[in-house]
KEGUVEX-808135 format. One record per residue (C-alpha): residue number from 1; residue in three letters; x, y, z. Coordinates in steps of 0.5 Angstrom, whole numbers, plus 2048, in hexadecimal, padded with zeros to 3 digits. Example, Ala and Ser with C-alpha at 12.3 -4.5 7.8 and 13.67 -1.06 7.14 Angstrom:
BEGIN
+-----+-----+-----+-----+-----+
|   k |   r |  c1 |  c2 |  c3 |
+-----+-----+-----+-----+-----+
|   1 | ALA | 819 | 7F7 | 810 |
|   2 | SER | 81B | 7FE | 80E |
+-----+-----+-----+-----+-----+
! end
This chain:
BEGIN
+-----+-----+-----+-----+-----+
|   k |   r |  c1 |  c2 |  c3 |
+-----+-----+-----+-----+-----+
|   1 | MET | 928 | 8FF | 8FC |
|   2 | PRO | 923 | 8FA | 8F8 |
|   3 | THR | 925 | 8F6 | 8F2 |
|   4 | ARG | 920 | 8F5 | 8ED |
|   5 | PHE | 920 | 8EE | 8F0 |
|   6 | ASP | 91E | 8F0 | 8F6 |
|   7 | SER | 919 | 8F5 | 8F2 |
|   8 | LEU | 916 | 8EF | 8EE |
|   9 | ILE | 915 | 8EB | 8F4 |
|  10 | ALA | 911 | 8F0 | 8F8 |
|  11 | ARG | 90C | 8F2 | 8F2 |
|  12 | LEU | 90A | 8EA | 8F2 |
|  13 | ARG | 909 | 8EA | 8F9 |
|  14 | SER | 905 | 8EF | 8F9 |
|  15 | VAL | 901 | 8EE | 8F2 |
|  16 | TRP | 903 | 8E7 | 8EF |
|  17 | LYS | 8FD | 8E1 | 8F0 |
|  18 | PRO | 8F8 | 8E6 | 8F5 |
|  19 | ALA | 8F4 | 8E0 | 8F9 |
|  20 | LYS | 8EE | 8DD | 8F6 |
|  21 | GLN | 8E9 | 8D8 | 8F6 |
|  22 | PRO | 8EB | 8D3 | 8F0 |
|  23 | THR | 8E6 | 8D3 | 8EC |
|  24 | ALA | 8E8 | 8CC | 8E8 |
|  25 | PRO | 8EA | 8C6 | 8EA |
|  26 | ARG | 8F2 | 8C6 | 8E9 |
|  27 | ALA | 8F4 | 8C8 | 8EF |
|  28 | TYR | 8F4 | 8C5 | 8F6 |
|  29 | ARG | 8F6 | 8C5 | 8FD |
|  30 | CYS | 8F8 | 8C0 | 902 |
|  31 | GLN | 8F5 | 8BF | 909 |
|  32 | CYS | 8FB | 8C3 | 90C |
|  33 | GLU | 8F9 | 8C8 | 906 |
|  34 | ARG | 8FF | 8C8 | 901 |
|  35 | PRO | 8FE | 8C8 | 8FA |
|  36 | VAL | 8FD | 8C1 | 8F7 |
|  37 | PHE | 8FE | 8BE | 8F0 |
|  38 | PHE | 8F9 | 8BB | 8EB |
|  39 | ARG | 8FE | 8B5 | 8EB |
|  40 | ASN | 8FF | 8B5 | 8F2 |
|  41 | SER | 8FE | 8AE | 8F7 |
|  42 | GLU | 901 | 8B1 | 8FD |
|  43 | CYS | 903 | 8B8 | 8FF |
|  44 | LEU | 90A | 8BB | 900 |
|  45 | ALA | 90A | 8BE | 905 |
|  46 | CYS | 905 | 8BA | 90B |
|  47 | LYS | 905 | 8B3 | 907 |
|  48 | ALA | 8FF | 8B3 | 907 |
|  49 | PRO | 8FB | 8AE | 902 |
|  50 | LEU | 8F8 | 8B1 | 8FD |
|  51 | GLY | 8F2 | 8AE | 8F7 |
|  52 | TYR | 8EE | 8B1 | 8F1 |
|  53 | GLU | 8E7 | 8B0 | 8F2 |
|  54 | PRO | 8E4 | 8B1 | 8EB |
|  55 | GLU | 8DE | 8B2 | 8ED |
|  56 | ARG | 8E0 | 8B9 | 8F1 |
|  57 | ALA | 8E6 | 8B9 | 8EC |
|  58 | GLN | 8EA | 8BC | 8F2 |
|  59 | VAL | 8F2 | 8B9 | 8F4 |
|  60 | LEU | 8EF | 8B7 | 8FC |
|  61 | PRO | 8F4 | 8B6 | 902 |
|  62 | LEU | 8F1 | 8AF | 906 |
|  63 | LYS | 8F1 | 8AB | 90B |
|  64 | PRO | 8F2 | 8A4 | 90D |
|  65 | GLY | 8EB | 8A0 | 90E |
|  66 | PRO | 8E8 | 89B | 912 |
|  67 | THR | 8EA | 895 | 90E |
|  68 | GLU | 8F2 | 895 | 90B |
|  69 | GLY | 8F2 | 897 | 904 |
|  70 | ASP | 8EC | 89C | 905 |
|  71 | TRP | 8EC | 8A3 | 905 |
|  72 | GLN | 8E7 | 8A9 | 907 |
|  73 | LEU | 8E9 | 8B1 | 905 |
|  74 | TRP | 8EB | 8B5 | 90B |
|  75 | HIS | 8E6 | 8B9 | 90C |
|  76 | ASP | 8E1 | 8B5 | 90A |
|  77 | THR | 8DC | 8B6 | 90F |
|  78 | ALA | 8D6 | 8B2 | 90D |
|  79 | ASP | 8D4 | 8AC | 912 |
|  80 | PRO | 8D5 | 8A7 | 90F |
|  81 | PRO | 8DB | 8AA | 90B |
|  82 | ARG | 8DC | 8A7 | 904 |
|  83 | LEU | 8E1 | 8A3 | 903 |
|  84 | TYR | 8E6 | 8A2 | 8FE |
|  85 | ARG | 8EB | 89D | 8FA |
|  86 | ARG | 8F2 | 89F | 8F7 |
|  87 | CYS | 8F1 | 89D | 8F0 |
|  88 | GLY | 8F4 | 897 | 8ED |
|  89 | ASN | 8F9 | 89A | 8EA |
|  90 | PHE | 8FD | 89E | 8F0 |
|  91 | ASP | 902 | 899 | 8F1 |
|  92 | SER | 904 | 898 | 8E9 |
|  93 | ALA | 909 | 89D | 8E4 |
|  94 | SER | 903 | 8A1 | 8E2 |
|  95 | GLY | 902 | 8A3 | 8EA |
|  96 | CYS | 8FA | 8A5 | 8EA |
|  97 | ASN | 8F7 | 8AA | 8EF |
|  98 | TRP | 8F1 | 8A8 | 8EE |
|  99 | LEU | 8EC | 8A6 | 8F4 |
| 100 | VAL | 8E6 | 8A1 | 8F2 |
| 101 | PRO | 8E1 | 8A0 | 8F6 |
| 102 | ALA | 8E2 | 89A | 8FC |
| 103 | ALA | 8DC | 896 | 8FA |
| 104 | ALA | 8E0 | 895 | 8F4 |
| 105 | GLU | 8E2 | 88E | 8F2 |
| 106 | THR | 8E9 | 88E | 8F4 |
| 107 | PRO | 8EE | 88F | 8F1 |
| 108 | ALA | 8EA | 894 | 8ED |
| 109 | LEU | 8EC | 899 | 8E8 |
| 110 | CYS | 8EA | 8A0 | 8E8 |
| 111 | ASP | 8E6 | 8A3 | 8E2 |
| 112 | ALA | 8EC | 8A5 | 8DF |
| 113 | CYS | 8F0 | 89F | 8DF |
| 114 | ARG | 8EA | 89B | 8DD |
| 115 | LEU | 8EB | 89E | 8D7 |
| 116 | ASN | 8F1 | 89A | 8D4 |
| 117 | ARG | 8F1 | 893 | 8D0 |
| 118 | THR | 8F8 | 893 | 8CE |
| 119 | ILE | 8FD | 896 | 8D2 |
| 120 | PRO | 905 | 896 | 8D1 |
| 121 | ASP | 908 | 890 | 8D1 |
| 122 | LEU | 90D | 890 | 8D8 |
| 123 | SER | 911 | 88C | 8D6 |
| 124 | ILE | 915 | 890 | 8D1 |
| 125 | ALA | 91A | 895 | 8D4 |
| 126 | ASP | 918 | 89C | 8D5 |
| 127 | HIS | 910 | 89A | 8D5 |
| 128 | GLU | 90F | 89C | 8DA |
| 129 | ALA | 910 | 8A3 | 8DB |
| 130 | LEU | 90C | 8A4 | 8D4 |
| 131 | TRP | 906 | 8A2 | 8D6 |
| 132 | ARG | 907 | 8A6 | 8DD |
| 133 | ARG | 908 | 8AC | 8D8 |
| 134 | ILE | 902 | 8AA | 8D4 |
| 135 | GLU | 8FD | 8A8 | 8DB |
| 136 | THR | 8FE | 8AE | 8DD |
| 137 | ALA | 8FC | 8B2 | 8D7 |
| 138 | LYS | 8F6 | 8AE | 8D7 |
| 139 | ARG | 8F3 | 8AF | 8DE |
| 140 | ARG | 8F4 | 8B6 | 8DC |
| 141 | LEU | 8EF | 8B4 | 8D6 |
| 142 | VAL | 8EA | 8B0 | 8D9 |
| 143 | SER | 8EA | 8B5 | 8DF |
| 144 | GLN | 8E8 | 8BC | 8DB |
| 145 | LEU | 8E4 | 8B6 | 8D6 |
| 146 | LEU | 8DF | 8B5 | 8DD |
| 147 | ALA | 8E0 | 8BD | 8DF |
| 148 | LEU | 8DC | 8BF | 8D9 |
| 149 | ASN | 8D7 | 8B9 | 8DA |
| 150 | LEU | 8D8 | 8B5 | 8D4 |
| 151 | PRO | 8D7 | 8AE | 8D3 |
| 152 | VAL | 8DE | 8AA | 8D5 |
| 153 | LYS | 8DC | 8A2 | 8D6 |
| 154 | SER | 8E0 | 89D | 8D5 |
| 155 | LYS | 8E0 | 898 | 8CF |
| 156 | LEU | 8E3 | 892 | 8D2 |
| 157 | GLY | 8DC | 891 | 8D7 |
| 158 | ASP | 8D7 | 898 | 8D7 |
| 159 | ASP | 8D6 | 899 | 8D0 |
| 160 | PRO | 8DA | 894 | 8CB |
| 161 | GLU | 8D5 | 897 | 8C6 |
| 162 | ARG | 8D6 | 89F | 8C7 |
| 163 | GLY | 8DC | 89F | 8CC |
| 164 | LEU | 8E3 | 8A1 | 8CC |
| 165 | CYS | 8E9 | 89D | 8CD |
| 166 | PHE | 8F1 | 89F | 8CC |
| 167 | ASP | 8F7 | 89A | 8C9 |
| 168 | PHE | 8FD | 89C | 8CA |
| 169 | LEU | 901 | 898 | 8C6 |
| 170 | ALA | 909 | 898 | 8C4 |
| 171 | SER | 90B | 897 | 8BC |
| 172 | PRO | 90F | 88F | 8BB |
| 173 | PRO | 915 | 890 | 8B9 |
| 174 | ASP | 914 | 88C | 8B2 |
| 175 | GLY | 90D | 88E | 8B1 |
| 176 | PRO | 908 | 894 | 8AF |
| 177 | ARG | 909 | 89B | 8B4 |
| 178 | VAL | 903 | 89B | 8B9 |
| 179 | MET | 8FF | 8A1 | 8B6 |
| 180 | THR | 8FB | 8A6 | 8BB |
| 181 | GLY | 8F5 | 8A8 | 8B9 |
| 182 | HIS | 8ED | 8A6 | 8BC |
| 183 | ALA | 8E8 | 8A0 | 8B9 |
| 184 | ASP | 8E2 | 89E | 8BC |
| 185 | GLY | 8E3 | 8A1 | 8C4 |
| 186 | VAL | 8EA | 89E | 8C3 |
| 187 | ILE | 8F0 | 8A3 | 8C4 |
| 188 | THR | 8F6 | 8A0 | 8C2 |
| 189 | LEU | 8FC | 8A5 | 8C4 |
| 190 | ASN | 903 | 8A2 | 8C1 |
| 191 | VAL | 908 | 8A3 | 8C9 |
| 192 | GLU | 90E | 8A5 | 8C5 |
| 193 | GLU | 90A | 8AC | 8C5 |
| 194 | ALA | 90B | 8AB | 8CD |
| 195 | ASP | 913 | 8AC | 8CB |
| 196 | ASP | 914 | 8B3 | 8CC |
| 197 | ALA | 91A | 8B3 | 8C7 |
| 198 | THR | 917 | 8AE | 8C2 |
| 199 | ARG | 910 | 8B2 | 8C2 |
| 200 | GLU | 914 | 8B9 | 8C1 |
| 201 | ARG | 917 | 8B6 | 8BA |
| 202 | ILE | 911 | 8B4 | 8B8 |
| 203 | ARG | 90E | 8BA | 8BA |
| 204 | ALA | 914 | 8BE | 8B6 |
| 205 | ALA | 914 | 8B8 | 8AF |
| 206 | MET | 90C | 8BB | 8AF |
| 207 | ARG | 90D | 8C3 | 8B0 |
| 208 | GLU | 908 | 8C2 | 8B5 |
| 209 | PRO | 909 | 8C8 | 8BA |
| 210 | TYR | 906 | 8C4 | 8C0 |
| 211 | ARG | 905 | 8BC | 8C1 |
| 212 | THR | 904 | 8B9 | 8C8 |
| 213 | LEU | 901 | 8B3 | 8CB |
| 214 | LEU | 8FB | 8B8 | 8CE |
| 215 | GLY | 8FA | 8BB | 8C6 |
| 216 | HIS | 8FA | 8B3 | 8C4 |
| 217 | PHE | 8F5 | 8B2 | 8C9 |
| 218 | ARG | 8F0 | 8B8 | 8C9 |
| 219 | HIS | 8F1 | 8B8 | 8C1 |
| 220 | GLU | 8EF | 8B0 | 8C0 |
| 221 | VAL | 8E9 | 8AF | 8C6 |
| 222 | GLY | 8E7 | 8B5 | 8C2 |
| 223 | HIS | 8E5 | 8B0 | 8BB |
| 224 | TYR | 8E1 | 8AB | 8C1 |
| 225 | TYR | 8DD | 8B1 | 8C3 |
| 226 | TRP | 8DC | 8B4 | 8BC |
| 227 | ASP | 8D8 | 8AD | 8BB |
| 228 | ARG | 8D4 | 8AD | 8C2 |
| 229 | LEU | 8D3 | 8B4 | 8C2 |
| 230 | VAL | 8D2 | 8B6 | 8BA |
| 231 | ARG | 8D1 | 8B1 | 8B6 |
| 232 | ASP | 8CA | 8AE | 8B5 |
| 233 | THR | 8C8 | 8B4 | 8BA |
| 234 | ALA | 8C4 | 8BB | 8B7 |
| 235 | TRP | 8CB | 8BF | 8B7 |
| 236 | LEU | 8CE | 8BB | 8B2 |
| 237 | ALA | 8CB | 8BF | 8AC |
| 238 | THR | 8CE | 8C6 | 8B0 |
| 239 | PHE | 8D5 | 8C1 | 8B1 |
| 240 | ARG | 8D5 | 8C1 | 8A9 |
| 241 | GLU | 8D4 | 8C9 | 8A7 |
| 242 | LEU | 8DA | 8CB | 8AC |
| 243 | PHE | 8DE | 8C5 | 8AC |
| 244 | GLY | 8DD | 8C2 | 8A5 |
| 245 | ASP | 8D9 | 8BC | 8A3 |
| 246 | GLU | 8DD | 8B6 | 8A6 |
| 247 | ARG | 8DB | 8B1 | 8A1 |
| 248 | GLN | 8E1 | 8B3 | 89C |
| 249 | ASP | 8E5 | 8AD | 89B |
| 250 | TYR | 8EA | 8AE | 8A2 |
| 251 | ALA | 8F0 | 8A9 | 89E |
| 252 | ALA | 8F1 | 8AD | 899 |
| 253 | ALA | 8F0 | 8B5 | 89D |
| 254 | LEU | 8F6 | 8B1 | 8A2 |
| 255 | LYS | 8F9 | 8AF | 89B |
| 256 | THR | 8F8 | 8B7 | 898 |
| 257 | ASN | 8FB | 8B9 | 89F |
| 258 | TYR | 901 | 8B5 | 89F |
| 259 | GLU | 903 | 8B6 | 898 |
| 260 | GLN | 901 | 8BE | 897 |
| 261 | GLY | 901 | 8C1 | 89E |
| 262 | PRO | 8FB | 8C5 | 8A0 |
| 263 | PRO | 8F8 | 8CB | 89C |
| 264 | ALA | 8FC | 8D1 | 89D |
| 265 | ASP | 8F7 | 8D5 | 8A0 |
| 266 | TRP | 8F5 | 8D0 | 8A6 |
| 267 | PRO | 8F7 | 8D5 | 8AB |
| 268 | GLN | 8F2 | 8D9 | 8A8 |
| 269 | ARG | 8EC | 8D3 | 8AA |
| 270 | PHE | 8EF | 8CE | 8AE |
| 271 | VAL | 8F1 | 8CD | 8B5 |
| 272 | SER | 8F7 | 8CA | 8B3 |
| 273 | ALA | 8FA | 8C7 | 8AB |
| 274 | TYR | 8F8 | 8C0 | 8AD |
| 275 | ALA | 8F2 | 8C2 | 8AF |
| 276 | SER | 8F1 | 8C4 | 8A7 |
| 277 | MET | 8F2 | 8BC | 8A6 |
| 278 | HIS | 8EB | 8BA | 8A6 |
| 279 | PRO | 8E5 | 8BC | 8AB |
| 280 | TRP | 8E5 | 8B6 | 8B0 |
| 281 | GLU | 8EC | 8BA | 8B1 |
| 282 | ASP | 8EA | 8C1 | 8B1 |
| 283 | TRP | 8E4 | 8BE | 8B6 |
| 284 | ALA | 8EA | 8BA | 8BB |
| 285 | GLU | 8EF | 8BF | 8BA |
| 286 | THR | 8EA | 8C6 | 8BC |
| 287 | TRP | 8E7 | 8C1 | 8C1 |
| 288 | ALA | 8EF | 8C0 | 8C5 |
| 289 | HIS | 8F0 | 8C6 | 8C5 |
| 290 | TYR | 8E9 | 8C9 | 8C8 |
| 291 | LEU | 8EC | 8C4 | 8CD |
| 292 | HIS | 8F3 | 8C7 | 8CD |
| 293 | MET | 8EF | 8CD | 8CF |
| 294 | VAL | 8EA | 8CB | 8D3 |
| 295 | ASP | 8EE | 8C8 | 8D9 |
| 296 | THR | 8F3 | 8CE | 8D7 |
| 297 | VAL | 8EF | 8D3 | 8DA |
| 298 | ASP | 8ED | 8CE | 8DF |
| 299 | THR | 8F3 | 8CE | 8E2 |
| 300 | ALA | 8F6 | 8D4 | 8E1 |
| 301 | LEU | 8EE | 8D6 | 8E5 |
| 302 | SER | 8F0 | 8D1 | 8EB |
| 303 | PHE | 8F6 | 8D4 | 8EC |
| 304 | GLY | 8F4 | 8DC | 8EC |
| 305 | ILE | 8F5 | 8DD | 8E6 |
| 306 | ASP | 8F0 | 8E1 | 8E1 |
| 307 | ALA | 8F0 | 8E6 | 8DC |
| 308 | ASP | 8EF | 8EB | 8E1 |
| 309 | ASP | 8F6 | 8EA | 8E3 |
| 310 | VAL | 8F9 | 8E9 | 8DB |
| 311 | GLU | 8FC | 8F0 | 8D9 |
| 312 | LEU | 8FC | 8F0 | 8D0 |
| 313 | ASP | 8F8 | 8F4 | 8CC |
| 314 | ALA | 8F5 | 8EE | 8C6 |
| 315 | GLU | 8F0 | 8EF | 8C2 |
| 316 | PRO | 8EA | 8EC | 8C5 |
| 317 | TRP | 8E5 | 8E7 | 8C1 |
| 318 | GLY | 8DF | 8E9 | 8BF |
| 319 | THR | 8D7 | 8E6 | 8C0 |
| 320 | ASP | 8D8 | 8E7 | 8B7 |
| 321 | ALA | 8DC | 8E2 | 8B8 |
| 322 | LEU | 8D8 | 8DC | 8BB |
| 323 | TRP | 8D4 | 8D7 | 8B8 |
| 324 | ARG | 8CE | 8D8 | 8BC |
| 325 | PRO | 8CF | 8E0 | 8BF |
| 326 | ASP | 8C8 | 8DE | 8C1 |
| 327 | ALA | 8CA | 8D7 | 8C5 |
| 328 | PRO | 8C8 | 8D8 | 8CC |
| 329 | GLY | 8CE | 8D9 | 8D0 |
| 330 | ALA | 8D2 | 8DC | 8CA |
| 331 | GLU | 8D4 | 8E3 | 8CD |
| 332 | THR | 8D7 | 8DE | 8D2 |
| 333 | PHE | 8DB | 8D9 | 8CD |
| 334 | LEU | 8DF | 8E0 | 8CA |
| 335 | GLY | 8E0 | 8E1 | 8D0 |
| 336 | PHE | 8E4 | 8DB | 8D1 |
| 337 | LEU | 8E7 | 8DB | 8CB |
| 338 | ASN | 8EB | 8E3 | 8CC |
| 339 | ALA | 8ED | 8E1 | 8D3 |
| 340 | TRP | 8F0 | 8DB | 8CF |
| 341 | VAL | 8F3 | 8E0 | 8CA |
| 342 | GLU | 8F5 | 8E4 | 8CF |
| 343 | LEU | 8F9 | 8E0 | 8D4 |
| 344 | THR | 8FC | 8DB | 8CF |
| 345 | GLY | 8FF | 8E1 | 8CC |
| 346 | VAL | 902 | 8E2 | 8D3 |
| 347 | LEU | 905 | 8DB | 8D3 |
| 348 | ASN | 907 | 8DB | 8CC |
| 349 | GLU | 90C | 8E1 | 8CF |
| 350 | MET | 90D | 8DD | 8D5 |
| 351 | SER | 90F | 8D7 | 8D1 |
| 352 | ARG | 913 | 8DB | 8CD |
| 353 | SER | 917 | 8DE | 8D3 |
| 354 | MET | 91A | 8D7 | 8D4 |
| 355 | GLY | 91B | 8D6 | 8CD |
| 356 | GLN | 916 | 8D0 | 8CC |
| 357 | HIS | 912 | 8D0 | 8C7 |
| 358 | ASP | 90B | 8D4 | 8C7 |
| 359 | PHE | 905 | 8D2 | 8CC |
| 360 | TYR | 900 | 8D1 | 8C6 |
| 361 | PRO | 904 | 8D2 | 8C0 |
| 362 | PHE | 8FD | 8D3 | 8BD |
| 363 | VAL | 8F9 | 8D9 | 8BA |
| 364 | LEU | 8F1 | 8D8 | 8BA |
| 365 | PRO | 8EF | 8DB | 8B3 |
| 366 | ARG | 8E7 | 8DD | 8B3 |
| 367 | PRO | 8E4 | 8D7 | 8AF |
| 368 | ALA | 8E7 | 8D3 | 8B6 |
| 369 | VAL | 8E3 | 8D8 | 8BB |
| 370 | ALA | 8DD | 8D5 | 8B7 |
| 371 | LYS | 8DE | 8CE | 8B8 |
| 372 | LEU | 8E1 | 8CE | 8BF |
| 373 | GLN | 8DB | 8D1 | 8C1 |
| 374 | PHE | 8D7 | 8CB | 8BE |
| 375 | ILE | 8DC | 8C5 | 8C1 |
| 376 | HIS | 8DA | 8CA | 8C8 |
| 377 | LEU | 8D2 | 8CA | 8C7 |
| 378 | VAL | 8D2 | 8C2 | 8C5 |
| 379 | VAL | 8D8 | 8C0 | 8CC |
| 380 | ASN | 8D2 | 8C5 | 8CF |
| 381 | GLY | 8CC | 8C1 | 8CD |
| 382 | ALA | 8C9 | 8C7 | 8C9 |
| 383 | PRO | 8C3 | 8C6 | 8C5 |
| 384 | ALA | 8C5 | 8C5 | 8BD |
| 385 | PRO | 8C2 | 8CA | 8B8 |
| 386 | ALA | 8BF | 8C9 | 8B2 |
| 387 | PRO | 8C4 | 8C9 | 8AC |
| 388 | ALA | 8C5 | 8D0 | 8A9 |
| 389 | ALA | 8C2 | 8D0 | 8A2 |
| 390 | THR | 8C8 | 8D4 | 8A0 |
| 391 | PRO | 8D0 | 8D4 | 8A3 |
| 392 | ALA | 8D1 | 8DA | 8A7 |
| 393 | PRO | 8D7 | 8DE | 8A6 |
| 394 | TRP | 8DC | 8DA | 8AB |
| 395 | ALA | 8DB | 8D3 | 8A7 |
| 396 | ARG | 8DB | 8D5 | 8A0 |
+-----+-----+-----+-----+-----+
! end
């Protein structure tokens, strides 16, 4: 007589993960057809070398090229084939698996590693492990930014005025604590954030529902892209309608936030408590959530999971919640948003099944939906509209 477990296995084999083509670049396969993943530099099954090709946004199997140190893609049929080299940080503690064109100067750094201005002092115990975790999160961020066709230029040479770079710093024993933040294209990260126990202690002390390396990067890069995509552009007036006037005193807002906490009604108006502090932080928090949503849904679709596979009764958002219901692609964005609500409802229950924190410990209020659509249109290069004569209901 079959057991309950036998029945479960039979159901999984028949209905779980039906065969589909990946629709977004987060599921990859080796030349042996075994699955490989974003961080892999070698297939665990057939031992084929692997590399991430940022232009194709794929982890691909490699074979040796005509010259030592050169590689070509396993299935490349071009004549002559395009040749690559490993990133100069491949053999470092960061273990970068990205590829660079073979014509680049040697040792060449990849598009992600070229953004580093300061790395942790590797002579200090534990810094190698912390740096590896930091780079793993940063490469995921950069791969997504490139896939979204956002400008990603290094401040260290490509674009000194408007480019981006990273400082990964440790607080000195007798000096001031390094603060994670952004200023003029420089994103600073305190390396202690890569220590799980330290980061969890900070999260609990600050009563945050979520705190990760990737979350830090997505938030801080949001400040950078506000400077690049909104400030001094036609989007600024509408930004102020939705998020508020960023010219208000930031230092005063920060002081009020830490002394008095967020306003009591923040859950009805903001994506997080921290977003209520200042319009810049509202933008950065909402931007980070947009990147969370896009990458998670892309990953789900890559592995054959979509809204059709999720059975969860949730009240869907309607067009009345959008900032611009008449914008091109508004219905598509709304479908994406409602798929996210369904998907995270199930993923939260799966996390609870393992005794873990919720996968997505947030509830999106109506004003946040409008702001998310605003960011979606900015990211996708939509034309900026003329400012409204009076604030829309979701902006009040």
